[in-house]
C-alpha positions, -999 to +999 in steps of 0.1 A: +013+403+707-020+387+695-020+367+663-041+379+635-060+355+613-046+355+577-056+335+547-032+330+517-041+312+485-027+308+450-047+301+418-033+290+385-047+287+350-026+281+319+002+307+322-015+330+348-009+330+385-030+348+411-020+352+448-044+365+474-038+375+510-069+380+531-067+396+566-093+409+589-099+446+582-123+472+567-128+459+532-099+475+514-090+457+481-057+462+463-050+445+430-014+446+416-008+477+437-039+496+424-071+502+442-101+480+435-120+510+419-091+518+396-086+482+385-123+476+379-137+510+368-174+500+362-199+490+388-210+458+370-174+446+370-170+455+407-203+436+415-190+405+398-158+406+418-176+412+451-203+385+447-184+358+467-178+382+495-215+393+494-226+357+495-204+350+526-216+383+542-179+393+545-178+425+522-163+448+548-148+422+571-115+415+553-088+434+535-077+417+503-043+420+486-042+404+452-012+399+429-020+386+394+006+378+368+009+360+335+041+342+328+054+340+292+080+316+278+103+330+252+134+316+235+156+333+262+136+317+291+107+327+313+098+363+318+069+378+338 
């Protein structure tokens, strides 16, 4: 079975964590289980998100799966 190229990255800022999985595909983008168009309903927001892919000429070359969370610390411990 041929291996597929896959990129996995994690970004953190303050209490937020974002994980992305990028695989060769048709340009499908899922964010927290929702479609890209549902998560960013306006065209200007969509264009801002797509700018890095447009610069790299990779808009329809990869499928992206993104999971973004914010961790909160309370008196009982950490909760998502």
